[in-house]
C-alpha positions as CSV (number, residue, x, y, z in Angstrom):
1,M,0.0,0.0,0.0
2,R,1.5,3.3,-1.1
3,L,0.3,6.2,1.1
4,N,-0.1,9.8,0.3
5,I,-0.7,12.7,2.7
6,P,-4.2,13.9,1.9
7,R,-5.2,17.6,1.6
8,F,-6.2,18.0,5.2
9,D,-6.9,21.6,4.6
10,T,-10.0,20.6,2.6
11,A,-11.4,18.5,5.5
12,Q,-14.1,19.6,7.9
13,V,-14.7,17.5,11.1
14,L,-17.1,17.9,14.0
15,V,-16.0,16.3,17.3
16,M,-18.5,15.7,20.2
17,G,-17.8,14.1,23.5
18,D,-16.3,14.4,27.0
19,I,-14.1,17.4,27.2
20,M,-11.2,17.4,29.7
21,L,-8.2,19.2,30.8
22,D,-5.0,17.2,31.4
23,R,-2.8,19.0,33.9
24,Y,0.8,17.9,34.5
25,W,3.1,18.7,37.4
26,Y,6.7,17.8,36.7
27,G,9.6,17.6,39.2
28,G,12.5,15.6,40.6
29,T,12.4,13.1,43.4
30,E,15.4,12.9,45.7
31,R,13.9,11.8,49.0
32,V,11.1,9.9,50.7
33,S,8.6,11.8,52.8
34,P,9.0,11.5,56.6
35,E,5.2,11.6,57.0
36,A,4.6,8.5,54.8
37,P,6.5,6.0,52.6
38,V,6.0,8.1,49.5
39,P,8.4,10.1,47.2
40,V,8.6,13.8,47.6
41,V,8.3,15.6,44.3
42,K,9.7,19.0,44.0
43,V,7.5,20.5,41.3
44,G,9.5,22.7,38.9
45,Q,7.2,22.8,35.9
46,T,3.5,22.7,35.2
47,E,1.7,22.1,31.9
48,D,-1.9,22.1,30.8
49,R,-3.1,20.1,27.7
50,P,-6.5,19.4,26.2
51,G,-7.7,15.8,27.0
52,G,-10.5,13.5,26.0
53,A,-12.6,14.9,23.1
54,A,-10.6,18.1,23.3
55,N,-7.4,16.1,22.5
56,V,-9.1,14.6,19.5
57,A,-10.0,18.1,18.3
58,L,-6.4,19.4,18.9
59,N,-5.0,16.5,16.9
60,I,-7.3,17.3,14.0
61,A,-6.3,20.9,14.1
62,A,-2.6,20.0,14.2
63,L,-3.0,18.0,11.0
64,G,-4.4,21.1,9.4
65,A,-8.0,20.1,9.0
66,G,-11.0,22.3,9.9
67,I,-12.4,21.4,13.3
68,S,-15.4,22.3,15.5
69,L,-15.6,20.9,19.0
70,L,-19.0,20.6,20.7
71,G,-19.4,19.8,24.4
72,T,-19.7,21.1,27.9
73,I,-17.3,22.7,30.4
74,G,-17.6,24.2,33.8
75,D,-17.7,27.9,34.7
76,D,-14.2,27.8,36.1
77,D,-10.5,28.6,35.5
78,A,-9.9,25.1,34.1
79,G,-12.6,25.6,31.4
80,R,-11.3,29.0,30.5
81,T,-7.7,27.6,30.2
82,L,-8.9,24.8,28.0
83,Q,-10.8,27.1,25.7
84,D,-7.9,29.5,25.4
85,I,-5.5,26.6,24.4
86,L,-7.9,25.2,21.9
87,Q,-8.8,28.4,20.2
88,S,-5.2,29.4,19.9
89,A,-4.6,26.1,18.1
90,G,-7.4,26.8,15.6
91,V,-10.2,24.8,17.1
92,H,-13.7,26.3,16.7
93,C,-15.1,25.8,20.3
94,Q,-18.9,25.5,20.7
95,F,-19.1,25.0,24.4
96,Q,-22.1,24.8,26.8
97,Q,-20.9,26.3,30.1
98,L,-22.4,24.7,33.2
99,N,-22.5,26.6,36.5
100,N,-23.1,23.6,38.7
101,K,-20.4,21.2,37.3
102,P,-16.6,21.6,37.1
103,T,-14.6,21.1,34.0
104,T,-13.3,17.5,34.1
105,T,-9.6,17.8,35.1
106,K,-7.0,15.1,35.4
107,L,-3.9,16.1,37.4
108,R,-0.8,13.9,36.9
109,V,2.4,14.1,38.9
110,V,5.3,13.1,36.8
111,S,9.0,12.5,37.8
112,R,11.7,11.1,35.6
113,N,9.3,10.4,32.8
114,Q,7.1,8.3,35.0
115,Q,3.6,9.1,36.4
116,L,3.6,8.8,40.2
117,L,0.0,9.9,40.9
118,R,-3.2,11.0,39.1
119,M,-6.0,13.0,40.7
120,D,-9.4,13.5,39.0
121,F,-11.7,16.4,39.5
122,E,-15.0,15.7,37.9
123,E,-18.8,15.2,38.2
124,A,-20.8,13.0,35.7
125,L,-23.1,14.9,33.4
126,T,-26.8,14.2,33.4
127,A,-29.0,13.7,30.3
128,E,-30.4,17.2,30.9
129,D,-26.8,18.7,30.9
130,S,-26.2,17.4,27.4
131,L,-29.6,17.9,25.9
132,S,-28.8,21.2,24.2
133,L,-26.0,19.6,22.3
134,L,-28.4,17.9,19.9
135,A,-29.7,21.1,18.5
136,E,-26.2,22.5,18.2
137,Q,-25.1,19.4,16.3
138,K,-27.9,19.8,13.7
139,K,-26.7,23.3,13.0
140,L,-23.1,22.2,12.3
141,L,-23.8,19.0,10.3
142,P,-24.3,20.7,6.9
143,H,-20.7,22.0,7.1
144,V,-18.8,18.9,8.0
145,G,-17.8,15.6,6.3
146,V,-17.2,13.5,9.4
147,V,-18.5,13.5,13.0
148,V,-16.4,12.0,15.8
149,L,-18.1,10.9,19.0
150,S,-15.4,10.6,21.6
151,D,-16.9,8.8,24.6
152,Y,-15.1,8.8,27.9
153,G,-18.2,7.8,30.0
154,K,-18.6,11.3,31.6
155,G,-22.1,11.8,30.2
156,A,-21.6,14.3,27.3
157,L,-22.9,11.6,24.9
158,G,-25.9,10.7,27.0
159,D,-28.2,10.4,24.0
160,V,-25.7,9.0,21.6
161,Q,-28.3,7.3,19.4
162,A,-29.9,10.6,18.6
163,L,-26.5,12.1,17.7
164,I,-25.8,9.1,15.4
165,Q,-29.2,9.4,13.7
166,N,-28.8,13.1,13.2
167,A,-25.5,12.5,11.4
168,K,-26.9,9.7,9.3
169,N,-29.9,11.7,8.3
170,A,-27.4,14.4,7.0
171,N,-25.3,11.7,5.2
172,V,-22.3,12.4,7.4
173,T,-19.9,9.7,8.4
174,V,-20.0,8.9,12.1
175,L,-16.9,7.5,13.9
176,V,-17.2,6.4,17.5
177,D,-14.4,5.9,20.1
178,P,-16.5,3.7,22.5
179,K,-16.5,3.3,26.2
180,G,-17.9,0.6,28.5
181,T,-19.4,-2.7,27.4
182,D,-22.8,-1.5,26.1
183,F,-21.9,-1.2,22.4
184,Q,-25.6,-1.4,21.4
185,R,-25.9,2.3,22.2
186,Y,-23.6,2.9,19.2
187,K,-25.8,1.0,16.7
188,G,-25.9,2.4,13.2
189,A,-22.5,4.3,13.4
190,T,-20.3,4.1,10.4
191,L,-17.2,2.9,12.3
192,L,-16.2,1.9,15.9
193,T,-12.6,2.0,17.1
194,P,-12.5,-0.1,20.3
195,N,-9.1,-1.3,21.7
196,Y,-8.5,-5.0,22.1
197,Q,-9.5,-5.1,25.8
198,E,-12.8,-3.2,25.1
199,F,-13.5,-5.5,22.2
200,E,-13.0,-8.7,24.3
201,A,-15.1,-7.2,27.1
202,V,-18.0,-7.0,24.7
203,V,-17.6,-10.2,22.6
204,G,-15.7,-12.4,25.0
205,P,-12.2,-13.9,24.8
206,C,-10.6,-14.4,21.4
207,R,-8.1,-17.3,21.6
208,D,-6.9,-16.8,18.0
209,E,-7.2,-14.6,14.9
210,K,-10.0,-16.7,13.5
211,T,-12.1,-16.2,16.6
212,L,-11.4,-12.5,16.6
213,I,-12.5,-12.1,13.0
214,E,-15.7,-14.3,13.5
215,K,-16.7,-12.3,16.6
216,G,-15.9,-9.0,14.9
217,Q,-18.0,-9.9,11.9
218,R,-21.0,-10.8,14.2
219,L,-20.6,-7.5,16.0
220,L,-20.6,-5.6,12.7
221,Q,-23.9,-7.3,11.8
222,D,-25.5,-6.8,15.2
223,L,-24.6,-3.1,15.4
224,S,-25.3,-2.4,11.7
225,L,-21.8,-0.9,11.3
226,N,-19.9,-0.2,8.1
227,A,-16.6,-1.0,9.7
228,L,-14.8,-2.0,12.9
229,L,-11.3,-1.0,13.7
230,I,-9.7,-2.9,16.6
231,T,-6.5,-1.3,18.0
232,R,-4.3,-4.0,19.4
233,G,-1.3,-2.3,20.9
234,E,1.9,-4.2,20.0
235,M,-0.2,-6.3,17.6
236,G,-1.1,-3.3,15.5
237,M,-4.6,-2.8,14.1
238,T,-7.3,-5.0,12.5
239,L,-9.9,-3.5,10.2
240,L,-13.1,-5.5,9.6
241,R,-15.8,-4.8,7.1
242,P,-18.9,-6.8,6.1
243,N,-18.2,-9.3,3.3
244,Q,-14.6,-8.2,2.9
245,V,-11.2,-9.7,3.7
246,E,-9.8,-8.3,7.0
247,L,-6.9,-5.9,6.9
248,H,-4.1,-6.4,9.5
249,L,-1.7,-3.5,10.0
250,P,1.4,-4.2,12.2
251,A,2.4,-1.9,15.0
252,R,5.0,0.7,13.9
253,A,6.3,2.1,17.2
254,R,10.0,1.3,18.0
255,E,9.9,2.5,21.6
256,V,6.8,3.2,23.7
257,Y,7.0,5.9,26.4
258,D,3.3,6.6,27.0
259,V,0.1,5.3,25.5
260,T,-2.0,8.2,26.9
261,G,-4.1,9.7,24.1
262,A,-3.1,7.1,21.5
263,G,-6.7,6.2,20.8
264,D,-7.5,9.9,20.3
265,T,-4.7,10.1,17.8
266,V,-6.0,7.2,15.8
267,I,-9.5,8.4,15.5
268,S,-8.5,12.0,14.8
269,T,-6.1,11.0,12.0
270,L,-8.8,8.6,10.6
271,A,-11.5,11.3,10.7
272,S,-9.3,13.9,9.1
273,A,-8.2,11.5,6.3
274,L,-11.7,10.4,5.6
275,A,-13.0,13.9,5.5
276,A,-10.2,14.8,3.1
277,G,-11.5,12.0,0.7
278,E,-9.1,9.2,1.5
279,P,-10.3,5.6,1.1
280,L,-10.9,3.8,4.4
281,P,-7.9,1.4,4.2
282,D,-5.5,4.3,3.4
283,A,-7.0,6.4,6.2
284,V,-6.5,3.5,8.7
285,A,-2.8,3.0,7.5
286,L,-2.2,6.7,8.2
287,A,-3.8,6.4,11.6
288,N,-1.5,3.5,12.4
289,L,1.6,5.5,11.5
290,A,0.3,8.4,13.6
291,A,-0.2,6.1,16.6
292,A,3.4,5.0,16.3
293,I,4.5,8.7,16.7
294,V,2.3,9.5,19.7
295,V,3.3,6.5,21.9
296,G,6.9,7.7,21.5
297,K,6.0,10.9,23.4
298,L,5.1,11.5,27.0
299,G,1.5,12.5,27.8
300,T,-1.4,13.4,25.4
301,A,0.4,14.9,22.4
302,A,-1.0,16.3,19.2
303,I,0.6,14.9,15.9
304,S,1.2,17.6,13.3
305,G,0.8,17.3,9.6
306,P,4.6,17.7,9.0
307,E,5.3,15.0,11.5
308,L,3.0,12.6,9.8
309,R,4.3,13.5,6.4
310,R,7.9,12.8,7.5
311,V,6.9,9.3,8.7
312,V,5.1,8.6,5.4
313,Q,8.1,9.8,3.5
314,A,10.4,7.6,5.5
315,E,8.1,4.6,4.9
316,Q,8.3,5.2,1.2
317,G,12.0,6.0,0.9
318,V,11.5,9.7,0.2
319,E,13.8,10.9,3.1
320,R,16.6,10.9,0.5
321,G,17.5,9.3,-2.8
322,V,15.8,9.3,-6.2
323,V,12.5,11.2,-6.2
324,S,9.8,12.5,-8.6
325,L,9.2,16.2,-8.8
326,E,6.0,15.8,-6.7
327,Q,7.9,13.8,-4.0
328,L,10.7,16.4,-4.1
329,L,8.3,19.3,-3.5
330,I,6.8,17.6,-0.5
331,A,10.2,16.6,0.9
332,V,11.6,20.2,0.5
333,E,8.5,21.7,2.1
334,E,9.1,19.4,5.1
335,A,12.7,20.3,5.3
336,R,11.9,24.0,5.2
337,A,9.4,23.5,8.0
338,N,12.3,22.2,10.0
339,G,14.4,25.3,9.3
340,E,16.7,23.6,6.8
341,K,18.5,25.4,3.9
342,I,18.0,23.9,0.5
343,V,21.0,23.9,-2.0
344,M,20.4,22.8,-5.6
345,T,22.8,22.1,-8.5
346,N,22.2,20.7,-11.9
347,G,23.9,19.1,-14.9
348,C,24.2,16.0,-17.1
349,F,26.5,14.0,-14.8
350,D,27.0,11.5,-17.5
351,I,30.1,9.9,-16.0
352,I,30.5,10.6,-12.4
353,H,34.2,11.4,-11.6
354,A,36.3,12.8,-8.8
355,G,35.6,16.4,-9.9
356,H,31.8,15.8,-9.4
357,V,32.3,14.2,-6.0
358,G,34.5,17.0,-4.6
359,Y,32.2,19.6,-6.1
360,L,29.0,18.0,-4.6
361,E,30.7,17.6,-1.2
362,E,31.5,21.3,-1.2
363,A,28.0,22.3,-2.3
364,K,26.5,20.3,0.6
365,T,28.5,22.4,3.1
366,L,26.6,25.5,1.9
367,G,23.3,24.3,3.3
368,D,21.4,21.5,5.0
369,R,20.0,19.6,2.0
370,L,21.5,19.1,-1.4
371,V,19.2,18.6,-4.5
372,V,20.9,17.3,-7.7
373,A,18.8,17.9,-10.8
374,I,20.0,16.0,-13.9
375,N,19.0,16.3,-17.6
376,D,17.2,13.2,-18.8
377,D,18.5,11.2,-21.8
378,D,16.6,13.2,-24.5
379,S,17.8,16.5,-23.0
380,V,21.5,15.2,-22.9
381,R,21.3,14.2,-26.6
382,R,20.1,17.6,-27.6
383,L,22.9,19.3,-25.6
384,K,25.8,16.8,-26.2
385,G,25.0,15.0,-29.5
386,S,23.7,11.6,-30.6
387,G,26.5,9.7,-28.9
388,R,25.5,10.8,-25.4
389,P,24.6,10.0,-22.7
390,I,27.0,7.2,-22.1
391,N,24.9,6.1,-19.1
392,P,21.1,6.3,-19.1
393,V,19.3,8.5,-16.7
394,D,18.3,5.8,-14.2
395,R,21.9,4.7,-13.8
396,R,23.2,8.3,-13.4
397,M,20.5,9.0,-10.8
398,A,21.4,5.8,-8.9
399,V,25.1,6.7,-8.7
400,L,24.4,10.2,-7.5
401,A,21.9,9.0,-4.9
402,G,24.6,6.8,-3.5
403,L,26.9,9.7,-2.7
404,E,26.8,10.8,1.0
405,A,26.6,14.5,0.1
406,V,23.4,14.1,-2.0
407,D,20.0,14.1,-0.4
408,W,17.6,14.0,-3.4
409,V,18.1,13.4,-7.1
410,V,15.5,14.4,-9.7
411,S,15.5,14.5,-13.5
412,F,14.1,17.1,-15.9
413,N,13.4,16.9,-19.6
414,D,14.0,20.6,-20.6
415,D,17.3,21.8,-21.8
416,T,17.6,24.1,-18.7
417,P,16.4,23.7,-15.1
418,K,14.5,27.0,-15.2
419,H,11.1,25.4,-14.8
420,L,12.3,23.3,-11.9
421,L,13.8,26.4,-10.2
422,R,10.5,28.2,-10.4
423,E,8.8,25.2,-8.8
424,L,11.4,24.4,-6.1
425,K,12.8,27.8,-5.3
426,P,16.0,26.6,-3.6
427,D,17.7,28.9,-1.1
428,M,20.9,28.5,-3.1
429,L,21.8,27.5,-6.7
430,V,25.3,26.2,-7.2
431,K,27.3,25.4,-10.3
432,G,30.8,24.2,-10.9
433,G,33.0,25.9,-13.5
434,D,35.1,28.9,-14.4
435,Y,32.3,31.4,-15.4
436,S,30.7,34.2,-13.5
437,V,27.6,34.0,-11.3
438,D,25.6,36.0,-13.9
439,Q,26.4,33.3,-16.5
440,V,24.8,30.6,-14.5
441,V,21.6,29.4,-16.2
442,G,18.6,30.3,-14.0
443,A,20.6,32.8,-11.8
444,E,18.1,35.6,-12.6
445,I,15.2,33.4,-11.4
446,V,16.9,32.6,-8.1
447,K,17.9,36.2,-7.4
448,E,14.4,37.4,-8.2
449,Y,12.9,35.5,-5.2
450,G,15.8,36.4,-2.9
451,G,17.9,33.3,-3.3
452,E,21.7,33.0,-3.6
453,V,23.8,31.8,-6.6
454,A,27.4,30.5,-6.2
455,V,30.0,29.1,-8.6
456,L,32.4,26.5,-7.2
457,T,35.7,25.4,-8.7
458,L,35.9,21.9,-10.3
459,L,39.1,19.8,-9.9
460,D,41.6,20.3,-12.8
461,D,41.5,17.8,-15.7
462,C,38.2,16.4,-14.6
463,S,35.4,16.5,-17.2
464,T,33.1,13.9,-18.7
465,T,33.9,15.1,-22.2
466,A,37.6,14.8,-21.6
467,I,37.2,11.3,-20.2
468,V,35.1,10.2,-23.2
469,E,37.6,11.6,-25.7
470,K,40.5,9.8,-23.9
471,I,38.6,6.5,-24.0
472,Q,37.9,7.0,-27.7
473,Q,41.5,7.7,-28.5
474,E,42.6,4.5,-26.8
């Protein structure tokens, strides 16, 4: 399966559910309390993060999708803090403020990357508390492609069946992150995303893969679902659909620090990708990669679009090597997002020699990433004659890609790289030779957008033409 990063900026998602504030107190532990056999934490840093449905919304915003968050908070400092964080991240908050209930807050005490204690401040919502959310949902449904119902069992989704039916009546996809063992309340949703423990708590123990699939298919039928995505920790994910072969995706995480919020990351990536028009299997594969990123972080962490793009590129070998123009533009955009300087050079590179190697190594020192653009075979023939190139374009690109100094190699079919320069806009254009900067082809284009142009000296007696002539003489 070859993945692409969808246009998240075209997606519109509505998240509803239990909104929480995750509060962290960090500090060192050097002694045990004289009052009780517990460690004393000297708090040196505090941090507030959105949790529950709010974390789902934050993840969606971080991916670059349009996001509205509908739910309830208390009339308190925690609620105001939560709203400020979300709005500054681009989340459109549609909150019902309750005077008689606090904003659900989870306080975690952390030392040396380990949670020592968690304290919860909360009161369950009643059906009356969440009643007005139905009317607000109907107003927002015409403007979204996917609805996420994030259930943490705090009462915000008291009438979840009505919420599902509203979305279905509006032809909007409904994704549910379930809670508890009563999955009947989610009947009619498009897709459910239980973890393995939640799944077994509903269907019973699954001694093998065959049993899991059989019980999953029965659950699909019983709940009238379009799909069931079971997240399985170190076993990855399993996607089940009626009358289709199951899809197993292996876990991608190399090192797990904290699984807090991993389920939120999965459903937020899934919702954003589906709302952007991705097929379900591709959306699930992207969610699987996003989960691998988040479990490598401490606490509930939002996954950004550039982070996910970087992982996809690594999976598909786009971090360096031979690339298409489309792949190169994505890779360069990602590098720039990380503050890296892009250097580009171009040429035929028909026979790679010591002059080329030294020149490319020097070019790389001028920036962080080196792009080598080479003329394709037809272009070389037009420039050098019918006997050239000696080596076809795929071999020339393979050799260049093997050099340590080179990050990306791309070919072009014009006689000059001017079109490529306009598309790529490198920070610096470099050429090797004994001519002036103004004589470099494309120099005026680079200077026009504020880039730099440099000419480097090639090693003496090193040229492809001279090498070819010497071979012919012998």
